[in-house]
Structures are given as C-alpha cells and as structure tokens.
C-alpha positions in Angstrom: 99.4 100.0 106.6 102.3 98.1 106.3 104.1 96.9 109.4 107.8 97.5 108.2 111.0 96.0 109.6 113.2 97.3 111.8 115.6 97.9 108.7 113.4 99.2 106.9 112.2 102.0 109.5 115.9 103.1 110.1 116.2 103.7 105.9 113.5 105.9 106.1 114.1 107.6 108.8 117.6 108.4 107.6 116.5 109.4 104.2 113.6 111.6 105.6 116.8 113.1 107.8 118.7 113.7 104.4 121.0 110.5 104.7 121.7 108.3 101.7 122.2 104.7 102.7 123.7 101.2 102.4 120.8 98.8 103.0 122.6 95.4 104.1 119.8 92.8 104.5 119.6 88.9 102.8 117.7 87.5 99.8 114.0 88.4 100.1 113.8 90.0 103.2 112.4 93.4 101.6 114.9 95.4 100.5 113.1 97.1 97.6 110.2 97.8 99.8 112.7 99.9 101.9 114.2 101.5 99.2 109.7 102.9 97.7 108.6 103.7 100.9 110.2 106.6 101.8 109.8 108.3 97.8 106.0 107.1 98.8 105.6 108.6 102.8 107.6 111.7 102.6 106.0 114.8 102.1 107.0 118.2 101.5 108.9 119.5 98.5 112.5 117.8 99.0 114.6 116.0 96.5 113.3 112.7 98.1 109.9 113.6 97.5 109.9 115.2 93.5 111.4 112.4 91.4 112.5 108.4 92.1 114.9 106.9 89.6 115.3 102.8 90.2 118.6 101.2 88.6 119.4 97.9 88.8 122.0 96.2 86.5 120.0 93.9 84.0 116.5 94.7 81.9 115.3 91.3 83.0 114.8 92.8 86.5 112.7 95.4 86.1 108.8 94.3 85.7 109.3 92.5 89.1 110.4 96.4 90.6 107.6 98.0 88.4 104.8 95.4 90.3 106.1 96.4 93.8 105.5 100.2 92.7 102.2 99.0 91.8 101.5 97.6 95.2 102.2 101.4 96.5 100.0 102.9 93.3 102.9 104.6 91.7 102.9 104.5 87.8 106.3 103.4 87.4 107.5 104.2 83.6 110.1 101.1 82.5 113.4 102.6 80.5 116.0 100.4 79.0 117.1 99.4 75.1 114.2 96.9 74.5 111.4 99.9 76.1 113.0 103.2 76.1 109.5 104.6 77.4 110.8 107.6 79.5 111.1 111.1 78.3 113.8 112.4 79.3 113.5 110.7 82.7 110.7 113.6 83.2 108.4 111.2 84.9 107.7 110.7 88.7 108.6 107.2 88.8 111.3 105.8 86.4 113.0 101.8 86.2 116.4 101.9 84.1 119.6 100.1 83.4 122.1 101.6 85.0 124.4 102.0 81.6 121.0 104.3 81.0 121.4 105.9 84.2 125.1 106.2 84.4 125.1 107.9 80.3 122.1 110.2 81.7 124.2 111.3 84.0 127.0 112.3 82.5 125.4 114.7 79.8 125.5 111.4 77.1 122.6 109.6 77.1 122.5 106.5 75.1 118.5 107.3 74.6 118.2 111.0 73.4 119.9 113.1 71.2 122.6 115.3 72.5 120.7 118.5 72.4 118.0 116.7 74.8 120.4 115.0 77.2 120.9 117.9 79.3 116.9 117.4 80.4 117.7 113.9 81.5 121.0 114.6 83.1 119.3 117.5 85.4 116.3 114.8 85.7 119.1 112.3 87.3 120.3 115.4 89.5 116.9 116.7 91.0 115.8 112.3 91.3 115.9 110.2 94.2 118.0 107.0 93.4 118.5 103.7 93.6 121.0 101.5 93.0 119.4 98.1 93.4 121.3 94.6 92.8 124.5 95.8 92.7 126.7 92.6 93.1 125.1 92.3 88.8 128.3 94.8 88.2 131.2 93.6 87.1 133.3 94.0 90.2 136.7 95.7 88.7 134.9 98.1 86.3 131.2 98.4 87.1 131.6 99.2 91.3 134.1 101.8 89.7 132.1 103.1 87.7 129.4 103.1 90.9 131.5 104.8 93.3 131.9 107.7 91.1 128.8 108.7 90.4 128.1 108.1 94.0 130.6 110.3 95.3 129.4 113.5 93.2 125.5 112.4 94.4 127.5 112.6 98.0 129.4 116.0 97.1 125.9 117.0 95.8 123.8 116.2 98.9 121.4 114.2 96.5 119.4 111.1 98.6 120.8 107.7 97.2 120.2 104.2 98.4 122.1 101.1 97.8 120.8 97.7 98.3 122.5 94.6 98.2 123.2 91.3 100.4 126.0 90.1 98.4 128.4 92.9 99.0 131.8 91.8 101.1 133.1 94.2 104.0 135.7 96.4 102.3 133.1 97.4 99.5 130.7 98.4 102.6 133.3 99.9 103.8 134.2 102.2 100.8 130.4 102.6 100.3 130.4 104.6 104.0 133.9 105.8 104.4 133.9 106.9 100.6 130.7 107.5 99.0 129.3 109.0 102.5 126.4 106.6 102.5 125.1 105.4 106.0 125.0 101.8 106.9 121.6 100.0 107.5 121.7 96.4 107.9 119.0 94.1 109.1 118.7 93.8 112.6 118.5 90.3 114.2 114.8 90.3 114.7 114.5 90.8 111.2 117.4 87.7 110.5 115.1 85.5 112.8 111.8 86.3 110.4 113.7 85.4 107.7 116.2 82.2 109.2 113.8 81.0 111.7 112.0 78.8 109.6 114.4 77.9 106.9 116.4 75.4 106.9 118.5 75.3 103.8 121.7 73.7 103.5 124.8 73.8 100.6 126.3 70.7 99.3 129.3 70.3 96.8 129.1 67.7 94.0 133.1 66.4 93.4 132.6 65.6 90.2 132.5 67.8 86.9 129.1 67.7 84.8 128.8 68.6 80.9 125.0 68.9 79.4 124.3 65.5 79.3 125.7 64.5 82.8 123.9 67.6 84.4 120.8 66.4 82.6 120.8 63.0 84.4 122.1 65.4 87.9 118.8 67.2 87.6 116.3 63.8 86.9 117.8 61.4 89.4 116.5 64.6 91.8 113.4 65.7 90.7 111.3 63.2 92.2 112.7 63.3 95.4 112.2 67.5 95.5 109.2 67.8 92.9 110.5 71.2 92.0 113.8 72.5 91.0 115.3 75.3 89.5 118.6 75.0 87.5 120.9 78.0 87.4 123.8 77.3 84.5 126.3 80.4 83.2 125.7 80.9 80.1 122.7 81.0 77.8 124.0 77.8 75.7 124.3 75.9 78.3 121.2 76.9 79.2 119.5 75.9 76.0 122.0 72.5 75.6 120.1 71.6 78.7 116.6 72.1 78.4 116.7 70.8 75.0 118.2 67.6 76.5 115.7 67.7 79.3 113.2 67.7 76.8 114.3 64.7 75.0 112.6 62.9 78.2 108.7 62.6 76.8 108.2 61.8 81.0 109.4 65.3 81.6 106.4 67.1 78.4 104.9 70.5 79.7 107.0 70.3 83.5 110.1 72.4 81.8 110.8 76.2 81.4 113.7 78.0 80.5 114.5 82.1 80.8 118.0 83.5 80.2 118.5 86.9 78.8 118.3 86.4 75.2 114.3 86.6 74.7 112.5 89.0 72.5 110.1 91.5 74.2 106.7 89.8 74.1 108.4 86.3 74.6 110.1 87.3 78.0 107.1 89.1 79.0 105.4 85.7 78.5 108.0 83.3 80.2 108.1 85.9 83.1 104.7 85.8 83.7 104.2 81.5 83.7 107.6 81.4 85.6 105.9 83.4 88.3 102.6 81.6 88.3 104.4 78.1 88.7 107.7 78.8 90.5 105.6 81.6 92.8 104.3 81.9 96.0 101.2 79.1 96.2 102.0 76.9 93.1 102.0 73.1 93.4 103.6 73.1 90.1 106.4 70.2 90.1 108.8 70.9 87.5 112.1 71.9 86.2 113.1 76.2 85.5 116.5 76.5 83.8 117.8 79.6 83.5 120.7 81.6 84.0 121.7 85.0 86.0 118.7 86.0 84.9 117.0 84.6 87.9 119.2 84.8 90.9 118.2 88.7 91.6 115.2 89.8 91.0 112.6 86.9 90.9 110.1 86.1 93.4 110.4 82.6 93.0 111.2 79.4 95.4 111.9 75.5 94.9 113.2 72.9 97.5 116.0 72.1 95.6 118.4 74.7 93.5 121.2 73.1 91.1 123.9 75.5 90.2 126.8 75.3 88.4 130.1 76.8 90.2 130.0 80.9 90.3 131.6 83.2 92.5 130.4 83.1 96.2 128.0 86.5 95.8 126.1 85.0 92.8 125.8 81.6 94.3 124.0 83.4 97.7 121.9 85.1 95.5 120.7 81.6 93.8 120.5 80.4 97.1 117.7 83.0 98.5 115.7 81.2 95.4 115.8 78.1 97.8 112.9 77.6 99.8 111.9 81.5 99.6 108.5 80.7 101.2 106.9 80.2 104.3 104.2 77.7 103.7 103.2 76.8 107.3 104.4 76.6 111.0 107.3 74.6 111.0 110.1 74.4 109.3 111.4 74.3 105.4 113.9 72.7 104.5 116.2 73.5 101.2 118.9 72.3 99.7 121.1 74.2 97.9 123.8 71.6 95.2 126.7 73.2 93.7 128.5 71.6 90.5 131.6 72.1 88.5 130.7 72.9 84.5 132.6 70.7 82.7 133.8 72.1 79.0 135.0 70.4 76.0 136.4 74.0 74.5 136.6 77.0 75.8 136.7 78.6 79.4 134.7 76.2 81.8 134.6 79.6 84.1 132.7 81.4 81.5 131.2 84.6 81.5 132.7 85.3 85.2 136.7 86.1 84.0 137.9 88.2 87.0 141.0 86.8 88.5 142.8 87.9 91.4 147.2 86.7 91.4 148.9 86.0 94.8 152.2 87.5 95.7 154.6 87.1 98.6 155.7 90.9 99.8 154.7 94.2 98.4 154.3 96.0 95.4 157.7 95.3 94.0 157.4 91.5 93.3 157.2 90.3 90.2 154.9 86.8 88.9 157.9 84.8 89.6 156.8 85.2 93.4 153.5 83.6 93.0 152.5 81.2 95.2 151.3 78.2 93.2 153.2 76.8 90.4 152.3 77.5 86.9 149.0 79.1 88.3 149.8 83.1 88.0 145.8 84.3 88.1 143.2 81.7 90.3 139.6 82.8 89.4 137.1 84.2 91.8 135.3 80.9 91.0 137.9 79.2 91.7 138.1 81.1 95.0 134.9 80.1 96.0 135.5 76.4 95.2 138.0 76.2 97.7 136.2 78.2 100.2 133.3 75.9 99.8 135.7 72.6 100.2 137.5 73.9 103.4 133.6 74.8 105.2 132.0 71.4 103.9 134.2 69.8 106.1 130.8 70.6 108.5 127.5 71.0 107.3 127.0 74.4 105.0 123.9 75.7 106.9 123.3 79.1 104.9 121.8 81.4 107.4 122.9 84.9 107.4 125.8 84.7 109.4 127.3 82.0 107.6 126.7 83.6 104.0 128.6 86.8 105.6 131.0 84.8 106.5 131.4 82.4 103.1 131.3 85.7 101.1 133.9 87.6 102.9 136.2 84.8 103.1 135.9 84.2 99.4 135.8 87.9 98.2 136.6 90.6 100.8 140.7 90.8 100.2 139.5 90.4 96.4 137.5 93.6 96.9 139.8 95.5 98.3 142.4 95.3 95.4 139.8 95.7 92.9 138.9 99.1 94.8 142.6 100.1 94.9 142.6 99.6 90.9 145.0 96.5 91.8 144.2 92.5 90.8 147.1 91.2 93.2 146.5 90.2 96.8 149.8 90.9 98.8 151.0 88.9 101.5 153.7 89.3 103.7 156.3 86.3 103.8 153.9 83.1 104.2 150.3 82.8 102.4 149.2 82.5 106.1 148.9 85.5 107.4 145.3 85.9 105.8 142.7 83.7 106.1 141.9 82.8 102.4 145.6 82.4 101.9 145.9 79.5 104.4 143.0 77.6 102.3 143.8 78.3 99.2 147.7 76.7 100.6 145.3 74.0 101.4 143.6 73.1 98.5 146.0 74.5 96.0 146.4 71.2 94.4 142.3 71.3 93.4 143.2 74.7 91.8 142.7 74.0 87.9 146.7 74.2 86.6 147.8 73.8 90.1 
C-alpha cells in the first residue's frame, strides 16, 4: 500500500467527506497522486467514484498523467485534438485538455456534434474533475473561465480538485472564498521531504543573450554539470538554439529538442527518449532544449537549468526540473541560471504578453499618473526581473518558503487586479505603500523603456 504524505491524506479525507479542494504543494511532491487516490479508494456509489475527468492546459502533459493512472491499474482515455479517443466522456477515466472540458461543460463540445454534445455535458456534471497545472492558463482570461466553471461546480456540489505549486495568495484566497474549495497545503514534514536533501540556488546572468550567445553560454557550463536543461520561451528560438548547438560536432548525439509542434508519433518518441535520458537513474550527459511544454508534468531533472526570463510562476516551475531526484543520503546540489533574451525584431518577452499598469490614487486616475516616465505598461517578465534583482542581493536558495515569497512579491497584486477585471495596480500617495512598488521604484531604470 502506498504511504501517503500528510497533504495527500488530507486531500483524500476532504474529498471523501464531500469537500472540493485546492491542493498547494511544491513541484515534485506528488499532487497528481493526491488527486487520483480518492477516486481509486472511495467505495460506494458517489460522484467521486463514478467518473474522473483529469484536465490539463496543454496536451503534451497527458502522457505523464496517463502513466500515473496506470500505476493504480486504471485505464485512462486521452482526449484532445490529436487524440480524440473518448466517446462523449462516458469512460470511467478521461485525461483531456481544458478547452475540450470547458466546451463540453457548456454543451458546445469541440469534438462532437451538437446533437450529442449534451451527453458530454452530462458526463462532465456527473464526474469528479481535476484541474492540474493551472498556472499555465492565461492569468487574465483562462483563469477567469476556470473560476466561472468552479463556481458552478460548487453550486451544484460537484467534487473537484484544483492543483497548483505557483499561484499567489490572492488567487488562492479567491478559490477558497468564492469557489468553495478547501485549501490543502503541504505540511512542514511534507516540505522537509523535498527541501531537506535538495540545495538549489538561483542566479542571474546580466547580459542579454541572442541564440548564438545562449548556445555559447550552454556549452560553457556543460562540462561542469554534465547534464543541462535549457528553457527558451518560443518554439522558433528553441529550434534555432538546437541547430546552433548541433553545429558543434563534439555534441553529436548529446542534444534533444522538445516543443509543442511535433506530430503525435514524433512527440511520443521524443517524450520516451527524454524520460530515458533525463529521468531518474539516468547517467546520460547532454542537453535538452525545450519550451513551456517541459516546465510542468514531465518528471525529468538536471543539475543545471538555464532558462530565459519568464513570469515568476513559470520560472519556479522550470526550477522544479533542477536536482529533482534524490540519489543518496547527502545533499543534491543544483543551479538555476536566468538569462534575458535578446531579440533583434519583435517582442523579447513573447509569448508572455500580459502586463500591469501602475497608477497613483484611485480608479479615477489616468495614464498621466503612471509612476515611470514613458513606461505605462510593465510586463510580468519585467516585474519578475526586478524582484529577482532585489532578492539576488543575498543568495536565492529555492526552498518552498522562498518560492512562495518570490511568487507573491511578483504576482499577488497583479492577480488581484486581474481577478477584479483590471490590469491596473493602484497605489496611494506614493508607490512605496506596497512592497512591489518599493522594488519597482528602486529598479525603475532596469525596466525597458523607463
């Protein structure tokens, strides 16, 4: 029998009592198991037992979740645009993407005709639903859609689990107070199970790097670490970096590429190779070049993670791929290096276009009251960078407390604004009435266009 961690036991107990849950725990601690175990163990005829629909933001994560179901001897059907294997969500276990779920929930399914969409809607209403990796949803629009569905599920007393490692307090509070979810957090003992043996430090690289510069940076560190995962923010840059690294004959058969545009067959083959070479107990030495598709859901690890600057939630998810596996009784050391992308044409922060505006006083103010001259909008990546600059004055050791602090400094006020349908953070007479404001004031010259 599997020995559950405290937060996994609490999740199971609450669901079996009829409470829906939001599970908050760091990457790699077993949130997926916490969500599936109640479905496996509960007895009797209940909504929790009848059917499980496990939803994900992107299709690339489905394979890993399917393997988790197999560990419980549960056959889970995968259903998304590339693999539409479900028949109206009538199977006992379905793994699907959130676009498929939301449209089915509304009775306007993407996959089935209008004459049969009611069947999928009914199945969604008669199921236990899990929403995983929700940080990958767009914070301005995608999360709002999730909140609406959760409110309805709460009204209709439908069992639900939401899971996250990287939502700020304002969003978690909304899930509790407005969507009726019981908050389940990893306990101190649970956190010790991860952080007591894991020593991961985050460092900043000041110089902006284009693809050629990033390739040189990766090769410069490969010998010291042996295995490196490199996250870039767009598929185009991932492909360009892969090609640039392949020009070095000494790296033959040492570079893997993973992104969202592979065909179904190619993606399956690549995922298997990635798990073989970057999974547990692998002695492979080389480089994985990847994008957002590997920042969540893939159980892979390297002692060095190099990542382009991204919003803080994505950075912390990427850092979760560093020193992920315990190999002996001692400390496992790892490093996460954050670099700023240099792009000749286009937006350097793509695909993370969300921004916030800073205003003095109340809602009657206008753009002339912006705090930074000629800088009306600040992207979430820029906010992340100035927070990291402030925290880099001391060593940034990525334990759970530090991860939560970084998240809330960067995103708590931002998500509070988004939840209220705004993209403006209002301050009082001076920007320093909020901690993020103090940091922005101190580093405003670092903000592009400031």
